[in-house]
N, C-alpha and C positions, 0 to 999 in steps of 0.2 A: 139228136139235139143235146142230150147230156154229154156226149162225147165231144161235141163241137164246143160246148160251154167250157169243159175242162181244158181242152186245148187253148182256148183264149185266155183262160186264168193262168196257164202256164207261161204266158208272155208277159205278165204283169209282175213288176218288182214293188213290193210293199215295204215301205220304210217302217222301222220299228219305233221311230219317234219323229216328232215334228222338228223341222230344222231348215237350214239354208243349203242349197246344192252348191258345193264349192267347186267340184269338178266331175265331169262325166268322162269315164275312162273307156267304156265300150263303144262299139261302132255299129251302125245300122246293119241289121242281119247277122250280127255276131252272137254265138251261143254263150250263155253265162251259166256257170256251175258253182255250187258252194265249194269253199276251200276244203281239201282233204284234211282230216285231223292231223294237227301238228306242222301243217304245211301252209304258211300264210301265202295268199296270192293277192293281186291287185284288186281292190273292189270295183264293181261296175260304176258305182257312184260314191263320192265323197260328200257325206252329209254332216253338217256342223250344227250342233244344238248350242246356240248362244247363250242359253240359260244355264249351262253347266260347264263353263271354261274352267281349265285347270292348268297348272304348271307342272312340267316334267323336268327334273334337274338331277345332275349326277352329284353324288356326295362321295367324299374320300372314304375309303373303306375303313380307315382308322377311326373315323367318326360314326360310322354306320350303326355299330352296336349300341351307341347312345341314343339312337333316335327311335321314337315311338309314334304310332299313329295318334292323331289328336294334339300333337304339339303345335304351338303357334309359331308362325314364321313371319319374316319381313320380305316382301318381294318388291323389287325395282325393275323397271322397264326402260329400256333405251328411248322408246317413244315418249315416256313421261319422266325426264331425268329428276325433276324436283318433287315427285310424289312417291310416297311409301305405301304399298298395299299390304294389308294384313291378310294372312292366309292360315291354313291349318293342314297339316300332313293327313292324307287320307289312305296312302298306301306306301309300302316299302317293298322293293323288289327282293325276292328270296334268293338271289344269286348275285355274283360279283361280275362285273364287265371289265375286260381287259382290252385296253387300246394300245396300239404301238407307241412306244416312247412316252407314254403317259401313265399316271398313276391308276391303279385299280379303282373303280368306282362302283357304287351302288345306287341305282336310280329310285327316286322317290317322286310321287305325285302329291300335289297339295291343291286344295280348293281355295278360292278367294272368300274371305269371310263376308264381305258385303256384296250381295248379289246385285245391288243398284250400280255397282261400278262396272259391271259387265257391259252396259250400254256404250262405254267409251273404249272398249277393248276389241281388238281384232285377233282372230285365231292366227297363230304363227309368230306373234311378236317375240323378240329375243328377251330373256329375263335373267335376273340374278336372284338367287334365293339365299336367305341368311336365316339359319337357326341358331338361336341362343342357347347353348348347351350349358354354359356356366359363365359368370360375370364377376368382375371385381372392381372396386371403386378406388379412385386416387391412386393409379398406378402409372409408372413410366412406360411410354410405348414409342415404337418407331414405325414409319411407314414400311409396308411390306417390300416396296421396291428398293429399299436401302439394304436389305439383308443378302449377304454373300453365301455361297455354299460353305457349310461348316460353321454357320453361326457368326461370321464376322461382319463388321461395318467399318467404313471409313469415317472417323470422327475428326472434326476441325479442332486443332489445337489453338491455344491463345496467340501463338506466334504466326498463325496463318497457314501452317503446314498440316498435312493429313497423317493420321495414325490409323493404321490397320489394326482393329481392336476386336478381341473376342468377347462376345457378349453371351449371357444366358437368358434364354427366352421362356415364356410361360404361355398363357392363353393367346390365341390368335384368330384372325379371321382374314379375308381376302384383302382388307385394307391395312391392317397394322398388326404388330406383335408386342406382346407385354415384355418388358425388359426387367428381369429379376436382378441381374448384376452387370457391371460393365460399362454403364452410362448413367448419368444423372439428368434430371429434368432441366431443360434450357440449352444442353449441348446441341450442336449441329452435326448432321451426318449427310453423307453424299447420297443422292437418290438416282443419279445418272450413272449407275455402276458400269454401264457398258461403254463408257466414253474412253476414247484412246488416251493412253499415257497415265491412267489412274494407277497409283502405286503409292506405297507406304513412304512418307517423307516428302512427297511433292508439295509445291506451294499451291494454294487454292484461293480462287476469288469467289467470294460469297454472292450468290444470286438472291438479292433482297426480295424479289417477287415469289421465290419458292418457299412459301410459308410452311409447306409440309415437310420441309428438311429439318425443322427443329424438333428435338426430342420433346415429347409432351408428358 
């Protein structure tokens, strides 16, 4: 009797926490075994705990040394473009990831600060994470998409022609760069730098709808 009971218990998978079954990877009659140490294998069941959603994001290795657990972050989701969610870093990877043709990055994980927001979120959403490592007020800045390799921009001259100009940048994020020298507030720069025919001295027509082209 005890042997039969033990055999039945071996057919049960007991979840370590309550959650929602997202996917069943096993098949009827298939044997399931634990993953060997250091060798990740596909789980029999993907279980999601909606009470502990978090964000995983790659951070450039240059900034990784400045990040600490417990730092507040801003999270934006493509599904909610007009909302900014507050979060806090909970872990920082101890190693650097190297991806082909991309910068080396360190992965961090961050929790949402307001657990009440979890009810409107789904696991698997794409997200952007912004960590404020430093800030300055009343500075000149340009859109990130206007900056060329080597620190150059195309600035619009009063006569309507473009000038390829070297600038010195300071603080930056994925949206904009601080300008330390080379531009003044109110000047206009080209943001469509992949456009054919773009060169120093060519005549340009200003797109009045492109408000982000103005140096702020």
